[in-house]
C-alpha positions, 0 to 999 in steps of 0.5 A: 633105439634111440638117437644120441649125441655122440659129438659136437663142434661149432665154428664162429667167423673171426671178425667181430663186428661190435656194437660200437663199429655198428655206430659209425655204420648207421644211425644207433648206439651201444646203449640203444642195442643192448636195452632192446636185444642184449647183443654185444656183438656179433661174428661177420664171415670173411668174404671169401667165407660161405656158409658150407665153409663154416658148416665143414669146420663145424661138422669136421670138429664134431666127427672129430670129438666122436672119433668118427670118420666122415665115411661112416656118415649115413645123412647129412642134414642141414637147416640153413636160409642163406645157402651157397646157392639157391641149388644144390642143397649146401648140405651135399657141398659139405658132404663132398668137402668132409668126404662123406662119400656113404651119406646122403645130404639135403638142406632144410629152410625153416629159418631160425627153427631149421636146426631142430627140424634138422634134428627131428629128421635125422632122429626119426631116421635113425631110430627106423633102422635106416642108419647109423649116423647122422650129421645135423648142422645149422649154419647161416651166413646172415650178414649176406641178406641183412640191409647194413642200412637198416637200424632196425635189423642189422644190429641183430644178426651174425654168422656161424654154424654148429652141429651134432653128431647122432648114432643110433644106439639101445639105452635111454640117452638121447633124443626124446622127442621133437615137437614141431609146428608152422604158421605160414599165415604170418610169412611176410612179418619175417621173410626175404622177398626177393629172388625167388620166382615169386619176385625174380632178379632184376635190376629194380629190386636189387634198387629196393633192397629186395634181397634183404630180410624184412622183419615187423619186429614188435609182431614177431616178438609177441608170437614168439615169446607165445609159441615158444612158451606153448611148445616147450611145455608141450615137450615138457608133458610129453616127457612126463617133465616139469621145469624143475627136471630140465637141467639146461634151457638151451632156446634159440638165441634171437633176442635176450627179451624174447628169452628172458621172456620166455624163461619167466613163463616156464618159471626156470631159474637163470641157472638153467638158462645158457645165453650167449646172444650177447656175443654172437647174435641171432645167427638163425639155425645155427644158434642151438647147436653152437650153443650145445657145443659151447656148453659141452667144450666146457665140460658142463654136460654130465651124463644124463642132464634133461636139455629143453630146446626151443626156437621160432623162426620166419615161416612162421616156424617154431618147436622144441626138442628134449635130449638126455645127455 
């Protein structure tokens, strides 16, 4: 039994925030942003648009592609760090929105690695024989936790959602393996200080901008490149493959410079690597499923294609997976 992708979907908000727009908001410029990140624009959720709204639309599109009703879904697992509320799980709200009354739902908090963590859980669930169909979602409203006066971080992030529908099938097409890691020793290099139980909500905390993410970019960059390279090589080795066997490398879209460094170390050519960070920025847990849907709807996947995915995020968390399409 294997978990096969039978549908993909994504949703990006209508509002486009370009680098030129950011020039009017913070001390930065288009050339500086592109040189350091490769990002040209990003999408921003409307004031009345939440993470669950975006996730629901992405999931609906995945179901529609597969021709599957929401009632047929057994499990919904979503990677997100920007849920509608601290609790309950935003996946439960998505379940209600979809009318997936027969599914159980929960969130995974693994930052930018959240989608791969969720994918691993759903794949294990289906291959164990406990269910037939699972929705795996990555959705983020990063604009809600970004300090728009911090030019080092606000230029990086955007909003969006992506989803895939998995079905338990016999055969060789589907999720071949997942490889997950974390190291909490580095948590404070990329995190959101408030407001949780360690730093509860307060007026002083708001004035100190504690609800906004904090990042030490140079340190994160170095560890991300090293970790993404190692975990990608592990996935290839586990499946008896080399870089030449990869049809598509679909990495977490954090920063073009990170992607270029990892691609070089893996000895992949440009044609193997899918990049859309220039259009959407870093949408955290949503980047990989958004990319999968974009490739799929362009008709660029062929049966048997080998797709290597890798992600790195706060925690630190990181992981990889290989899918045979």
